[in-house]
C-alpha positions as CSV (number, residue, x, y, z in Angstrom):
1,M,0.0,0.0,0.0
2,K,1.0,3.5,-0.6
3,Y,2.4,5.2,2.6
4,Y,3.1,8.9,3.3
5,V,4.3,10.9,6.3
6,V,3.0,14.6,6.3
7,D,4.1,17.3,8.8
8,V,0.9,19.1,9.6
9,F,0.3,22.6,11.1
10,T,3.7,23.7,10.0
11,D,5.5,25.1,6.9
12,K,8.7,23.2,7.4
13,A,9.8,19.6,7.9
14,F,10.4,18.5,11.4
15,G,7.7,20.8,12.8
16,G,4.1,20.5,13.5
17,N,2.7,16.9,14.0
18,P,3.7,14.0,11.7
19,A,0.8,12.0,10.3
20,G,1.0,8.6,8.7
21,V,-1.3,8.2,5.7
22,C,-2.2,4.9,4.2
23,L,-4.1,4.6,0.9
24,L,-6.0,1.3,0.8
25,D,-8.0,-0.5,-2.1
26,D,-10.3,-1.8,0.5
27,W,-10.4,-2.3,4.3
28,L,-7.9,-4.7,5.9
29,P,-8.7,-6.4,9.2
30,D,-8.7,-4.1,12.2
31,E,-5.9,-6.1,13.8
32,T,-3.7,-5.4,10.7
33,L,-4.6,-1.6,10.7
34,Q,-3.7,-1.4,14.5
35,N,-0.5,-3.3,13.9
36,I,0.6,-0.9,11.1
37,A,-0.2,2.1,13.5
38,M,1.8,0.5,16.2
39,E,4.7,-0.1,13.8
40,N,4.7,3.4,12.5
41,N,4.6,4.7,16.1
42,L,3.2,8.2,15.2
43,S,0.5,9.8,17.3
44,E,-1.9,8.8,14.5
45,T,-2.0,6.8,11.2
46,A,-4.8,7.5,8.9
47,F,-6.4,4.9,6.6
48,L,-8.4,5.8,3.6
49,V,-10.6,3.9,1.1
50,K,-11.9,5.8,-1.9
51,R,-15.8,5.6,-2.5
52,N,-18.0,7.4,-5.0
53,G,-17.3,11.1,-4.4
54,Y,-15.8,10.8,-0.9
55,Y,-13.2,8.8,1.2
56,D,-13.9,6.5,4.1
57,L,-11.4,7.6,6.8
58,R,-10.2,6.1,10.1
59,W,-7.4,6.9,12.5
60,F,-5.4,4.8,14.9
61,T,-2.9,5.6,17.6
62,P,-0.2,3.1,18.4
63,E,-2.7,1.5,20.9
64,I,-6.4,2.2,19.9
65,E,-8.7,3.5,17.2
66,I,-10.0,6.9,17.8
67,D,-13.2,8.7,16.7
68,L,-11.7,12.1,15.6
69,C,-8.2,13.3,14.5
70,G,-7.4,16.7,13.0
71,H,-3.9,16.6,11.9
72,A,-4.2,13.2,10.2
73,T,-7.2,14.4,8.3
74,M,-5.4,17.4,7.1
75,G,-2.4,15.2,6.2
76,S,-4.6,12.9,4.2
77,A,-6.1,15.8,2.4
78,Y,-2.6,17.2,1.6
79,V,-1.6,13.7,0.1
80,L,-4.7,13.4,-2.0
81,F,-4.6,17.1,-3.3
82,K,-0.9,16.6,-4.2
83,F,-1.0,13.1,-5.7
84,S,-4.3,11.9,-6.8
85,E,-7.1,14.6,-6.5
86,T,-5.0,17.3,-8.2
87,A,-8.0,19.0,-9.8
88,A,-10.1,19.0,-6.5
89,S,-10.5,22.1,-4.2
90,V,-12.7,20.2,-1.6
91,L,-12.4,16.7,-0.2
92,K,-15.1,14.9,1.8
93,F,-14.5,12.1,4.3
94,H,-16.8,9.9,6.1
95,T,-15.8,9.0,9.6
96,Q,-17.0,7.9,13.1
97,S,-17.6,11.7,13.8
98,G,-19.7,12.2,10.6
99,E,-18.8,13.9,7.4
100,L,-15.7,16.0,7.5
101,S,-14.3,18.1,4.6
102,V,-11.0,19.8,3.7
103,K,-10.8,22.9,1.4
104,Q,-7.6,23.9,-0.2
105,K,-7.0,27.7,-0.5
106,G,-3.5,28.6,-1.9
107,D,-1.0,27.0,0.5
108,M,-3.5,26.6,3.3
109,L,-5.9,23.7,4.1
110,W,-9.1,24.4,6.0
111,M,-10.9,21.6,7.8
112,D,-14.7,21.7,8.6
113,F,-15.1,19.8,12.0
114,P,-17.9,19.5,14.5
115,S,-17.8,22.0,17.4
116,R,-17.6,20.3,20.8
117,P,-18.4,22.8,23.5
118,A,-17.4,21.9,27.0
119,R,-19.3,22.3,30.2
120,P,-17.7,23.4,33.5
121,V,-17.1,20.6,36.0
122,S,-15.3,20.3,39.4
123,K,-11.6,20.3,39.8
124,Y,-10.6,16.7,39.5
125,E,-7.9,15.6,42.1
126,S,-6.1,13.6,39.3
127,I,-5.5,16.8,37.5
128,R,-4.5,18.8,40.5
129,G,-2.1,16.0,41.4
130,A,-0.8,15.5,37.7
131,F,0.1,19.1,37.3
132,D,0.8,20.0,41.0
133,L,-1.1,23.3,40.6
134,E,-4.1,24.8,42.4
135,E,-5.3,27.6,40.1
136,F,-7.2,26.2,37.2
137,E,-10.6,25.6,35.9
138,V,-12.0,22.3,34.2
139,Y,-14.5,21.8,31.4
140,Q,-15.6,18.5,30.0
141,S,-16.6,17.6,26.4
142,A,-15.3,14.6,24.3
143,D,-12.0,15.7,25.8
144,L,-11.2,17.5,29.0
145,L,-10.3,21.1,28.9
146,V,-8.1,22.6,31.7
147,V,-7.8,26.4,31.7
148,F,-4.7,28.1,33.3
149,D,-4.1,31.8,33.7
150,D,-0.9,32.4,31.7
151,E,1.2,31.1,28.8
152,E,4.2,30.3,30.9
153,T,2.2,27.8,32.9
154,I,1.4,25.9,29.8
155,K,5.0,26.0,28.7
156,R,6.3,24.8,32.0
157,A,3.7,22.0,32.6
158,R,5.3,18.5,33.2
159,P,2.3,16.3,34.0
160,V,2.8,13.1,35.9
161,F,1.1,10.7,33.4
162,E,0.5,7.8,35.9
163,I,-1.6,10.3,37.9
164,L,-3.3,11.9,34.9
165,K,-4.5,8.5,33.6
166,N,-6.7,8.3,36.8
167,V,-8.9,11.2,35.4
168,K,-10.7,8.6,33.2
169,D,-12.4,7.2,36.2
170,E,-12.8,10.3,38.1
171,A,-14.5,12.1,35.1
172,E,-16.3,8.9,34.0
173,M,-14.9,9.2,30.6
174,P,-16.0,6.4,28.3
175,G,-13.1,4.2,27.1
176,D,-9.7,5.6,26.5
177,N,-10.7,7.7,23.4
178,F,-10.1,11.1,25.1
179,G,-7.3,13.6,25.9
180,V,-6.5,16.4,28.4
181,I,-6.2,19.8,26.9
182,I,-4.4,22.5,28.8
183,T,-4.8,26.1,27.6
184,A,-4.3,29.8,28.5
185,P,-4.3,33.2,26.7
186,G,-1.5,33.7,24.2
187,G,1.1,36.3,23.8
188,D,1.4,36.5,20.1
189,C,-1.9,34.7,19.4
190,D,-5.4,34.5,21.0
191,F,-4.8,31.3,22.9
192,V,-2.2,28.6,23.4
193,S,-2.6,24.9,24.3
194,R,-1.0,21.4,24.8
195,F,-2.6,18.0,24.6
196,F,-2.0,14.8,26.5
197,A,-3.6,11.5,26.0
198,P,-1.8,8.9,28.0
199,N,-4.8,6.6,28.1
200,A,-4.7,6.4,24.2
201,G,-0.9,5.7,24.2
202,I,0.0,9.3,23.4
203,P,1.8,11.0,26.4
204,E,1.8,14.4,24.5
205,D,0.5,15.1,21.0
206,P,2.6,17.7,19.1
207,V,-0.3,19.7,17.5
208,T,-3.9,18.5,17.8
209,G,-6.8,19.4,15.4
210,R,-9.4,17.7,17.6
211,A,-8.5,19.7,20.6
212,H,-9.6,22.8,18.8
213,C,-13.1,21.5,18.5
214,V,-13.3,22.2,22.2
215,L,-10.8,25.1,22.3
216,I,-12.5,27.2,19.6
217,P,-16.0,27.5,21.1
218,Y,-14.5,28.1,24.5
219,W,-12.2,31.0,23.5
220,A,-14.6,32.4,20.9
221,K,-17.1,32.9,23.8
222,R,-14.6,34.2,26.2
223,L,-12.9,36.7,23.8
224,G,-16.1,37.6,21.9
225,K,-14.6,37.0,18.6
226,K,-15.3,34.3,15.7
227,A,-11.8,34.4,14.1
228,L,-8.9,33.4,16.3
229,T,-5.2,32.3,16.0
230,A,-3.6,29.7,18.1
231,R,-0.4,28.0,18.9
232,Q,0.4,24.6,20.4
233,L,3.4,24.7,22.7
234,S,4.7,21.2,22.3
235,K,8.5,20.7,21.5
236,R,7.7,20.6,17.8
237,G,5.1,23.3,18.0
238,G,2.5,24.3,15.5
239,R,0.2,27.2,14.4
240,L,-3.5,27.1,13.6
241,W,-6.1,29.6,12.3
242,C,-9.5,29.0,13.8
243,E,-13.1,30.1,13.1
244,D,-16.2,29.6,15.3
245,A,-19.2,28.6,12.9
246,G,-21.7,27.6,15.4
247,E,-22.3,23.9,15.3
248,R,-19.1,23.6,13.3
249,V,-15.5,24.9,13.5
250,K,-13.0,25.8,10.7
251,I,-9.4,24.8,11.5
252,G,-6.7,26.1,9.1
253,G,-3.0,25.3,8.7
254,K,-0.2,24.3,6.4
255,A,1.5,21.0,5.8
256,V,4.7,19.7,4.1
257,L,5.6,16.2,2.9
258,Y,8.2,14.4,4.8
259,M,8.3,11.0,3.0
260,N,6.5,8.7,0.6
261,G,7.0,5.0,0.2
262,E,5.1,1.7,0.3
263,I,4.3,-0.8,3.0
264,I,4.7,-4.3,1.7
């Protein structure tokens, strides 16, 4: 099968978040897909099968299948626009989270994703212990959102993952298909964040599209604006352009090809 690695939410190699992209003629057994993702050992590997007018799309971490992934969706669209759907300007994907689309505008890719507003909840002891901090707010959606006061707190955060894993039971999260987002106001952008998903086999994800399904409605409401800019402060780092569109969010970014090859 054709295999690509794309660095997403960056304009240069070795930045952003690397996504594995596998183009299939038809679905392989789930065990095989999981083994490929484990062997690739990237945060997510995307698998695509072409249908009539759209693509079926699934995402796997090295340990589990997940229900939504932003950077691997953008990476998949980048590969298709570049190598097989060169005349297209919009691509549609059928996924566990419904229909997603990616539009190409110049060197930017714009994803249309579901909005996932979060509700305020109590301060979970597992979050308090994992970050060794007292001043924060917690919100809950498909992922958990932890809000701190300043960007430096986000940069300095060194969570204890064995403690952070306990939030699954404390927050009664279904399965391991969730992450913990930490965020604060940004200095040179509207907000910054980081994303941790130790229960899904991802201690820290470099740049996370799905997290912005939660972040965008929160910051749009807090700042009173629809268009926002964001940075994710992982070691690789990444920049995102965001728009609150009610029940949907638009997430924009750039991508570069790192490698292409074949899995035999």
